[in-house]
C-alpha positions, 0 to 999 in steps of 0.5 A: 574127660570125666567129671566124677567128684566134681563139686560145683559152686556158681560164679560168684560174678555170676549174682542173683542170675546162676549163670555159670558153675566152676568145680575145681576139687579135682587135680589138673583139671578144672571145669565150668559150666553154665548152670541152667543147662547143668547136662548140657557142654563144660570148657576145661582148663590147665589151673594156670590157664584158668589162674590166668582168665581170672587174674585178667578179668579181674584187672579194671 
């Protein structure tokens, strides 16, 4: 999977310990990686799957 042009941002839930970065500026994919291992593996989700995950995590 080519992630050229990905704009990575730190999750707002990471607090002072960066641990998760998300790139959601690419067409058709949302990529997630460990900020402490930026050359390591990347998880890739469809935008709808990612949105569903985030919605469920936000629920009280």
